[in-house]
N, C-alpha and C positions, 0 to 999 in steps of 0.2 A: 505495499500499500503506501509507504514510504517512497518507492522507485515510483510510484503512478503521480505524487504533488510535486516531485523532483523535475520531471519530462513534461509536463505540463505548465510550472513554472518556466524552465528553459521556453520550450516552445512559446509561448506568450509573450514571455519578455524578449525572446528574440525578435518576431513578428512584431512587437510593438517597438520595439528599436529600429528594424528595417522598415518600417512606417514612418519614422522621424525621419531617415538615413534620406529616404525618396519626399518626401517632402522638402527637402532641404535641398536635395538637388533639382527638384521642379521652380523651386524659387530661381535659381540661381538659372537656370537654360531659360524661363519666362521672361524673369525678371519682374514678375508679377508676387507680390507677398503674399496673396492666394491663391495656388495652381491649383487645388481643390480647394473643396470647403473648410475654414478653419479649425471646424473641430473634431474632422478626422483624427488625426494623433493623439488627442485629448480621449474621442470615447472610444479610442481603441487601449488607452489604457485603462479607462476606467473597468470595460468589460474585461479585460487582461485581471483586474484585481479583482474584479467578483467572481470568476470562473478559476481563479488560483486559491479564493480562499471558501468558495464553495465546494472544491474540491477536497481543501483541507479540510472542513467540517465533515462532509460526506468518508473521509478517510480513518477519522477517530481522531483522539486525543496523541494515541499512541505513536502513530503513523506520522503525526505532523510534527509531535517533539523527534522522530526520528529525523525527517526530513528538513528538519533547524537544528543541526546536531554543531559538531564543531568545524567539521568540514564546509557545513553553510556560513559559518561565520566566517570562518579563512576566508572561502571565494568573495564573500562581500563587501568584508574589510579589504581585501585587492582590489578589486573593482573599483572601491570607494577611491582608494589613494589615487591609484593609476587614472581615475575619470577625475579627480579634480586635476592633477598636471593637465592632464590634456585639457579640459576645458580652460586651464591657465593659457594655453599653447594655442586652441581657436579665440582666445581674446582676440590676442595678439595679432595674428592672422588675418581674423577681418576687419581688421583693424586697420591693418596694412594692409588690406586690399580695399577697402573701402576708402583710404586717405588717398590711394594711387587711380580710386576712382575707376576701378574694375568691377565694383557692386555697388549702388546703392547702399547709404545708412540704414534706412528702411529694410532693406529685402538682408541687406548683412545683420541683421537685429533677427530676423525672423528665422535665418541660417542658423546664427550661434545659438539660441535659445533651441531650436531643433538635434543639434550637432549634439550639443551639452547632455540634453538629457541622452540621446540614442548611446554618448558615451557610454557610461554607467550601464546602463544594458546589455549592450552589443557584448561590454567586457565581461559582465557576470556571465550571459550566457557562454562566452570563452572560456575563462576560468571554470567554469563550473561541468562543460564538457570533457575540458582536458583533465581536471583531478578524478571523475569517475572511475 
């Protein structure tokens, strides 16, 4: 049962992270701040949170505790630390690109928000899959 929680969690976090990356790419390609409805990444994130929660509740307390063991905390902490530094680099990269006129400030702001969220989600999935 705990394996089911981990699989659902990784799949949905990966899907949400991928949606954020695709939204950011859509902004860069089209030059519009809303290449698809603005609520799509957020709605997908809420759906993912709800689906992970329901999976955990249906799996029971013991399976949920097993799915949030030391390995989970190690993966989460590692992804948080790396996503922090990646986000700092993204700040610099987007600022330089916006200052150089390669991307508008509004587009850069949207891209930055999407990629900062995606950085944690995708790093979590990457480390989770590597450490299983």
